[in-house]
N, C-alpha and C positions, 0 to 999 in steps of 0.2 A: 138079724142082718147076716149077710153071707159074702164070702169072697167069691167073685165071679171069675170065670176063665177069660183071659184076654186073648183076643184074636191077634194072630201075628201076620206080618206082611206076607202076602200070597193068598190069604183067605178072601174069597169073593165079597164078603160083607163089607170089607174095607174099601171096596171100589165102587160101591153103590151110593146114589144120592138117597139119604135117609128121608123118611116120611115125616110130615108135620105131626106134632103131638096134638091130638084133638082136645083132650081134657087133662091139663097138667095137675089137676086136683085128684085124679083117680087114684085109688089106693095102690094099684100096681105101679103107677108112676112114682109115687112117694117111696114105695119099697125099692124100686129100681134106683132112684137117686141115693137112698141110704146105702144100698149095696155097692153102688159105684163109688161112693165116698170111701167106704171101708176098703174096697179093692184098691183104689188109688193110694190110700195111706199105706196099705200092706205092701204094695209094689214100690213105694218110695217115689211116686209120681207127683206132679204138681197140677196135672189136668188129666181128664179122661172123658172121652165122648162115648155115647151109647153104642155106636157101631163097634167100638173096640171091645165091647163085652157081648157081641153078637146080637145086639138089638138095634135094628135100623130105624131109629127115631131121632129127631132133631133136638137133642139136649146134650149138655155137657156139664161137668162139675170141675171146679178148680179150687186150689188152696189159696185163701185170701192172705193179704199181708198181715192180718191180725192172727193168723194161724187157724182160722176156721175154714169151713168149706162152703162154697156157694154153688148154686145151680142156675143155669140159664136155659130156658125152654124156647124153642123156635127162634134162635138168635138171628139178628140181622146186624151186620157190621158195615161201616163205611169209613173211609179214611178221613182224617182231619189234616188237611195240608197234603203236600206231596212228598214229604221227607220219608225215606226208606232207610232202614238200618239192617245190616247183615249181622246175624248172631248165631251162635252155636245152639243147636237143638238136638234133643234125643226124643225117643218115643217108646212108650211101653209096648207098642206093637212091633217095634224094630229093636229088640233088646241088644245092647252091647255096641251100638253104632251111634255116631254123631255126625252132624253135617252143618255147614254154614248156610243159613237160609235168609234171604231178604224178606223183610216184613215192613208194613207201615209202622212208623214210629208212634203215631197217635191215631186213635179211632173213636168213633161213636158207636155205641151198641144199644140195641133194644131187644126186648123179648118179654118173656113171662117168668115169674118165679113159680114154685110148686104150689103156691096158694092161688095161682091164676092171675095174680096182679101184674100189671105192666111194670117193667123195669127198664130204665134207660140211664145212660151216663156216658162218660168219656173215660178212656183208659190209655195209659202210656207205659213204656218200659216193659218189664216182664209180664205184667197182666195183659197188655195189648198183644204181646207175642203169643202167650198161652191161648188167649181167645181166638186169635187167627189160626193157630195150629189146630185147636179143637174144632173150630167151624170148618176147616178144611176136611176133617174126618167126616163131617156131616154131608160133605159134597163128594166124597169118594176120592179125596186127594191126600196122598202121603207126602211128608216133607221132602223126600228126595226128588219128587216131581217138581218142586219149587226151586231147587238148587240151580244156580247158574254156573258153578264151577265144581265138578265132581272130584277134583283134586283135594277139595276141602270136605271130603266124606271119608270116614274111616272108623275103625274100631276104637272105642273109648280109651282102652288101655294103650294102644299105639299112639293115639293123639296126645295123651298125657305124657307118655315117655318122650315123644318128640319135643313137646313144650318144655319139659324138664331139661333136656339136652340143650335146647336153645338158650335157656336161662343160664345153664352152666357154662356154655361157650361165651356168653356175654360177660360173665363174671371173670372168666379166664383172660379175656381181652382187656379187662379194666385194670 
């Protein structure tokens, strides 16, 4: 396995629609998924799409609630209901920044695993958010493009400092 170089915002690969994976069981796809999982873990991420490692294919990996890593090939997502939640996101391709991004609260997903078997299910919470974020990468969309309020976009350290100051001000008022 290998740690792969992560494309950063501004690289053209991040703005392209990725190609379908023809054979998820191919040795090069299995190797790519293993390398992506290792790269994601090394970078401290919770999801990573193939275009982020300069490979314009429709697949991503994410960290599961159980602490493992899963892969979804040729994903298709659809909302369950109309509820949307705005939450803070970061991205390995946009290091040091965070933004408040609206996403569907719940979704249905389908695709293939790396054995070529159909996978489908429903996701909510952080898993739904990660799946939407990573699928956006497959469509050439970065999270700032989804933001509705750019005043909610900033450097992670500054946002954390502002949050700490807000908490301290509330404590002083109490």
